[in-house]
ZAMARGU-4260 file (C-alpha; in steps of 0.2 Angstrom, whole numbers, plus 5000, padded with zeros to 4 digits):
<rodrens>
0) 5059/4946/5050 | 5044/4950/5040 | 5040/4969/5037 | 5023/4975/5032 | 5021/4992/5024
5) 5005/5001/5022 | 5000/5020/5022 | 4992/5034/5012 | 4992/5036/4993 | 5008/5044/4988
10) 5017/5042/5004 | 5031/5032/4997 | 5026/5015/5002 | 5033/5007/4986 | 5048/5017/4985
15) 5052/5012/5003 | 5048/4994/4999 | 5061/4994/4985 | 5074/5003/4995 | 5072/4991/5010
20) 5073/4976/4997 | 5090/4982/4992 | 5096/4987/5009 | 5091/4971/5018 | 5092/4959/5003
25) 5074/4953/5007 | 5062/4947/4994 | 5048/4960/4991 | 5029/4957/4987 | 5018/4971/4981
30) 5000/4967/4983 | 4994/4982/4973 | 5002/4974/4958 | 4994/4958/4961 | 4977/4967/4962
35) 4980/4977/4947 | 4984/4961/4937 | 4968/4953/4944 | 4958/4968/4938 | 4966/4967/4921
40) 4962/4949/4919 | 4944/4954/4922 | 4945/4968/4910 | 4943/4981/4923 | 4953/4996/4930
45) 4959/4995/4948 | 4946/5007/4953 | 4932/4997/4945 | 4939/4981/4953 | 4939/4989/4970
50) 4921/4995/4967 | 4917/4977/4961 | 4925/4971/4977 | 4913/4980/4988 | 4900/4967/4984
55) 4911/4953/4979 | 4923/4948/4993 | 4933/4935/4983 | 4943/4950/4976 | 4950/4953/4993
60) 4949/4936/5000 | 4960/4927/4987 | 4974/4940/4989 | 4973/4940/5008 | 4974/4920/5008
65) 4990/4922/4998 | 4997/4935/5010 | 4992/4924/5025 | 5001/4909/5017 | 5017/4919/5014
70) 5017/4924/5032 | 5015/4906/5038 | 5028/4898/5025 | 5041/4911/5022 | 5053/4923/5032
75) 5063/4938/5028 | 5052/4947/5016 | 5044/4964/5014 | 5026/4965/5009 | 5016/4981/5004
80) 4998/4980/5006 | 4983/4988/5015 | 4979/4972/5025 | 4996/4964/5026 | 4999/4970/5044
85) 4984/4960/5052 | 4985/4945/5040 | 5004/4943/5045 | 5002/4948/5064 | 5020/4943/5068
90) 5027/4956/5056 | 5035/4973/5060 | 5021/4984/5055 | 5026/5001/5046 | 5013/5015/5041
95) 5019/5029/5030 | 5008/5044/5030 | 5008/5060/5020 | 4997/5075/5018 | 4984/5071/5005
100) 4988/5085/4994 | 5007/5081/4994 | 5003/5063/4991 | 4992/5068/4976 | 5006/5079/4969
105) 5019/5065/4970 | 5007/5053/4961 | 5003/5067/4948 | 5022/5070/4946 | 5025/5051/4943
110) 5011/5051/4930 | 5019/5065/4921 | 5036/5057/4921 | 5032/5039/4918 | 5014/5038/4913
115) 5011/5025/4927 | 4995/5021/4938 | 4983/5030/4926 | 4974/5014/4923 | 4961/5022/4911
120) 4957/5036/4923 | 4958/5055/4917 | 4970/5061/4930 | 4975/5077/4922 | 4978/5087/4938
125) 4983/5086/4956 | 4965/5089/4960 | 4960/5074/4949 | 4972/5063/4958 | 4967/5069/4975
130) 4949/5065/4971 | 4954/5047/4965 | 4964/5044/4980 | 4949/5049/4992 | 4938/5037/4982
135) 4950/5023/4983 | 4953/5025/5002 | 4934/5026/5004 | 4932/5009/4994 | 4946/5001/5004
140) 4940/5007/5020 | 4922/5000/5016 | 4928/4983/5011 | 4940/4980/5025 | 4928/4986/5038
145) 4914/4975/5030 | 4925/4959/5028 | 4937/4960/5042 | 4930/4974/5055 | 4947/4982/5053
150) 4952/5000/5050 | 4968/4999/5039 | 4971/5018/5041 | 4971/5018/5060 | 4989/5022/5065
155) 4987/5013/5082 | 4988/4996/5073 | 5006/4999/5068 | 5023/4997/5076 | 5031/5012/5068
160) 5022/5027/5059 | 5032/5040/5049 | 5025/5056/5041 | 5035/5058/5024 | 5027/5074/5019
165) 5042/5085/5023 | 5056/5072/5022 | 5067/5066/5008 | 5067/5048/5003 | 5083/5045/5011
170) 5077/5053/5028 | 5062/5041/5028 | 5073/5026/5024 | 5085/5031/5038 | 5071/5032/5051
175) 5064/5016/5045 | 5081/5007/5046 | 5084/5014/5063 | 5067/5007/5069 | 5071/4990/5061
180) 5088/4989/5068 | 5082/4992/5085 | 5071/4977/5084
</rodrens>
């Protein structure tokens, strides 16, 4: 079984990927980290790399080739990525959504606790994170529609959609596990 996870910024995708990895004993791949590493190699922030990718398709195509290959050569894994659901069509496709302000609040809280995901940006408030999230979603949407003619934010593309806005992490995990176990 291959499980693809995507969703809104701050919805809990990585948290659920990590929890499912432990719960199911599957290997976990995180495309966001692969892209962050590629950006760093080019001396860019992820935001700069995404903007660069709007006119340089290789930034997406390299990672997407990697994902496609995983789907063709491995089984029993979890992969978090915006394009994973259509690059690995046989996967169970999960979309985690969240109210944009709540997602920004969660990310800002993480930044305050762990100083993660800042990547050179001045994210000094929930409003800054909300603006950054909107810019990233716009860039992602532009690239995926341009290169693949796909809307990675259209919930109709997914087998299971859950709104994490008013749920605890354990409640989200429980609902996702119920869906997986029913397959």
